[in-house]
N, C-alpha and C positions, 0 to 999 in steps of 0.2 A: 745633731743634726743628721742629714739627710743627709748632706756633704759627705763627714765625718764615716758614712753606715756607708757609704758607694764606696769613699779610699779603701774605707779598712778590707771593702766587700772584693775589688779592684786587686790591692797587695796580695787579698790570702788563695784568689785565686790561679795571679799567676806563678805563683812562691809551688803551689796544688801542678802549675803545666808542668813549668820543670823540676820537678819533682819526679810525675808520670814519665820525661823524657830521660831522664835517665833509669829510670825503670822501678826505681827501689816502688 
């Protein structure tokens, strides 16, 4: 459903930001 999609997208973005913050 849409909620699942948005949740997955949220966590994906959060992980991407963490990786970017570490400079990887």
